VOTOR-815369 format. One line per 2 residues: for each residue x, y, z negated of N, C-alpha, C, O. Coordinates in Angstrom, 2 decimals. Layout:
BEGIN
X Y Z X Y Z X Y Z X Y Z | ... .
END
This chain:
BEGIN
139.30 -8.11 -152.93 140.32 -7.74 -154.40 139.29 -6.43 -154.76 139.51 -5.28 -154.40 | 138.06 -6.90 -155.61 137.48 -6.29 -156.68 137.21 -4.70 -157.07 137.79 -4.05 -157.94 .
136.47 -4.38 -156.43 136.32 -2.90 -157.06 136.11 -2.90 -158.71 135.39 -3.58 -159.44 | 137.20 -1.70 -159.01 136.96 -0.77 -160.30 135.86 0.38 -159.85 135.90 1.15 -158.89 .
134.66 0.19 -161.09 133.94 1.27 -161.04 134.13 2.40 -161.88 134.54 1.62 -162.75 | 134.20 3.17 -162.27 134.22 3.90 -163.68 132.62 3.30 -164.55 131.65 3.01 -163.85 .
132.57 3.22 -165.58 131.12 3.22 -165.94 131.04 4.30 -167.96 131.89 4.62 -168.79 | 129.91 4.41 -167.85 129.36 5.24 -168.69 129.11 4.63 -169.83 129.08 3.40 -169.92 .
129.00 5.08 -170.38 128.78 4.17 -172.34 126.85 4.96 -171.93 126.53 6.11 -171.63 | 126.04 3.77 -172.11 124.65 4.89 -172.74 123.91 4.08 -173.96 124.37 2.96 -174.20 .
122.93 4.48 -174.67 122.04 4.40 -175.71 121.00 3.40 -175.46 119.87 3.80 -175.18 | 121.24 2.16 -175.54 120.84 0.57 -175.58 120.99 -0.41 -176.46 121.93 -0.58 -177.23 .
119.60 -1.34 -176.27 119.38 -2.54 -176.80 120.42 -3.23 -176.49 121.17 -3.60 -177.39 | 120.67 -3.51 -175.25 121.32 -4.68 -174.11 123.01 -4.32 -173.46 123.89 -5.15 -173.25 .
123.05 -3.19 -173.31 123.56 -2.65 -172.36 123.89 -2.09 -172.90 123.15 -1.45 -173.66 | 125.77 -1.87 -172.90 127.26 -1.22 -173.49 126.82 0.54 -172.26 126.43 1.70 -172.40 .
127.17 -0.23 -171.35 128.02 1.06 -170.13 128.04 1.11 -168.58 128.95 0.41 -168.15 | 127.20 1.83 -167.46 126.74 1.26 -165.80 127.45 2.58 -165.35 127.51 3.79 -165.56 .
128.00 1.50 -164.58 129.16 2.87 -163.64 128.40 2.54 -162.54 127.63 1.58 -162.56 | 128.65 3.89 -160.73 128.62 3.70 -160.08 129.57 3.45 -158.88 130.43 2.64 -159.21 .
129.68 3.78 -157.87 130.21 3.26 -157.32 129.30 3.70 -155.16 128.66 3.00 -154.37 | 129.80 5.17 -155.13 128.91 5.57 -154.52 129.08 5.39 -152.60 128.15 5.42 -151.80 .
130.95 5.15 -152.22 131.06 4.52 -150.93 130.84 3.38 -150.39 130.60 2.96 -149.26 | 131.06 2.68 -152.07 130.72 1.21 -152.18 128.95 0.80 -152.26 128.33 -0.06 -151.61 .
128.57 1.55 -153.06 127.21 1.40 -152.46 127.09 0.39 -154.74 126.03 0.71 -155.27 | 127.51 -0.04 -155.16 128.33 -0.56 -156.29 127.83 -0.95 -157.77 128.54 -1.04 -158.76 .
126.80 -1.12 -157.72 126.20 -0.59 -159.65 126.71 -1.91 -160.98 126.18 -2.79 -161.66 | 127.99 -1.32 -160.76 128.42 -2.11 -162.89 127.44 -1.78 -163.99 127.04 -0.75 -164.53 .
127.18 -3.26 -164.14 127.24 -3.06 -165.99 127.03 -3.78 -166.72 126.26 -4.73 -166.55 | 128.04 -3.34 -168.34 128.43 -4.47 -168.77 127.41 -4.26 -170.21 126.99 -3.21 -170.70 .
127.29 -5.08 -170.47 126.52 -6.00 -171.46 127.13 -5.31 -172.33 128.08 -4.59 -172.00 | 126.53 -5.45 -174.05 127.04 -5.31 -174.23 127.43 -6.71 -175.56 127.75 -6.61 -176.74 .
127.22 -7.87 -174.70 128.05 -9.08 -175.18 128.66 -9.45 -174.25 128.61 -10.55 -173.68 | 129.47 -8.27 -173.96 131.06 -7.75 -172.53 130.34 -8.40 -171.51 131.16 -8.18 -170.61 .
129.49 -8.99 -170.98 130.08 -9.28 -170.07 129.19 -8.61 -169.02 128.07 -8.11 -169.05 | 130.72 -8.93 -167.47 129.91 -7.19 -166.65 129.16 -7.86 -165.44 129.52 -9.04 -165.56 .
128.33 -7.81 -164.34 127.67 -7.68 -163.45 128.24 -6.30 -162.21 128.59 -5.12 -162.25 | 128.05 -7.36 -161.21 128.48 -5.60 -159.94 127.15 -6.35 -159.23 127.14 -7.50 -158.78 .
126.27 -5.58 -159.24 124.39 -5.59 -157.87 125.60 -4.37 -157.00 126.31 -3.38 -157.19 | 124.97 -5.74 -155.56 125.91 -4.81 -154.18 124.76 -4.02 -154.37 123.84 -4.03 -155.19 .
125.15 -3.10 -153.04 124.05 -2.42 -151.79 122.93 -1.76 -152.56 121.75 -1.96 -152.24 | 123.28 -0.95 -153.61 121.86 -0.24 -154.66 122.76 1.09 -154.62 123.77 1.60 -155.11 .
121.08 1.47 -153.16 120.54 3.24 -154.03 121.31 3.82 -155.05 121.60 3.41 -156.18 | 121.79 5.50 -154.06 122.08 5.87 -155.52 121.26 6.66 -156.31 121.31 7.21 -157.41 .
120.32 6.52 -155.17 118.77 6.95 -156.53 118.04 6.38 -157.56 117.30 6.82 -158.45 | 118.66 4.75 -157.03 117.73 4.23 -157.92 119.90 4.11 -159.38 120.31 4.08 -160.55 .
120.26 4.12 -158.20 121.22 4.69 -160.36 120.99 5.84 -161.16 121.06 5.95 -162.39 | 120.51 7.21 -159.74 120.00 7.77 -160.88 118.80 7.98 -161.87 118.56 8.70 -162.84 .
117.95 6.62 -160.83 116.99 6.88 -161.96 117.24 5.86 -163.15 116.61 6.04 -164.19 | 118.52 4.32 -162.99 118.73 3.91 -163.54 119.21 5.05 -164.81 118.64 4.60 -165.80 .
119.79 5.97 -165.12 120.54 6.10 -165.46 119.59 7.59 -166.38 120.20 8.07 -167.34 | 118.09 8.26 -166.00 118.46 8.78 -166.04 116.60 7.89 -166.63 115.65 8.43 -167.19 .
116.70 7.05 -166.38 114.68 5.98 -167.55 115.12 5.79 -168.96 116.21 5.40 -169.37 | 113.96 6.16 -169.67 113.78 5.95 -171.46 114.42 4.79 -171.46 114.61 4.60 -172.66 .
115.06 3.54 -170.64 114.76 2.40 -170.82 115.52 1.51 -170.13 115.14 0.65 -169.34 | 116.99 1.89 -170.60 118.24 1.83 -169.86 117.62 0.22 -169.07 117.54 0.15 -167.84 .
117.19 -1.09 -170.05 117.55 -2.52 -169.68 116.33 -2.85 -169.20 116.26 -3.88 -168.53 | 115.25 -2.15 -169.42 113.34 -2.44 -168.49 113.90 -2.15 -167.11 114.22 -3.00 -166.28 .
113.97 -0.69 -166.96 114.52 0.00 -165.44 115.48 -0.97 -164.61 115.44 -1.10 -163.39 | 116.64 -1.87 -165.80 117.71 -2.15 -164.47 116.56 -3.54 -164.32 116.33 -3.64 -163.11 .
115.78 -4.61 -165.10 114.96 -5.69 -164.92 114.04 -5.34 -163.96 114.15 -6.06 -162.96 | 112.95 -4.28 -163.87 112.46 -4.29 -163.49 113.14 -3.54 -161.18 112.94 -4.20 -160.16 .
113.44 -2.91 -161.21 113.85 -1.66 -160.17 115.31 -2.73 -159.69 115.68 -2.29 -158.60 | 116.28 -4.03 -160.16 116.90 -3.98 -159.46 117.69 -5.63 -159.37 118.35 -6.21 -158.51 .
117.18 -6.02 -160.84 117.18 -7.86 -161.25 115.74 -8.04 -160.56 115.86 -9.19 -160.12 | 115.03 -7.80 -160.36 114.06 -8.54 -159.69 113.61 -7.83 -158.55 112.50 -8.04 -158.06 .
114.59 -6.83 -158.02 114.55 -6.72 -156.77 115.05 -7.43 -155.71 114.75 -7.42 -154.51 | 116.02 -8.17 -156.45 116.76 -9.29 -155.81 118.52 -8.76 -155.29 119.29 -8.92 -154.35 .
118.49 -8.49 -155.80 120.27 -7.16 -155.01 121.03 -7.64 -155.84 121.17 -7.39 -157.04 | 121.74 -8.64 -154.93 122.71 -9.37 -154.90 123.67 -9.19 -155.66 124.39 -8.23 -155.37 .
124.13 -10.16 -157.12 125.53 -9.26 -157.83 126.24 -10.85 -157.68 125.93 -11.93 -157.17 | 127.36 -10.30 -158.45 128.44 -11.12 -158.95 128.40 -10.59 -160.83 128.12 -9.60 -161.50 .
128.94 -12.22 -161.02 129.67 -11.94 -162.80 130.93 -11.63 -163.03 131.37 -12.77 -162.89 | 132.23 -10.76 -163.36 133.05 -11.00 -162.70 133.99 -11.01 -163.98 135.19 -11.24 -163.87 .
END
């Protein structure tokens, strides 16, 4: 059963909303095209950095995607 993560809308050219579940360390990102991805074992510090980044997309790419966190498309 997949985890339901509450997301917050963000101002981004590519990302619609971002959520994080502290108990499971799951970062969930919904893109403007409607696709939703969950990234696993992401430290809360990275989520907080993502939410406060000047560019959510650039931060996601540099610190989550390129860091090799395991992910799944929902």
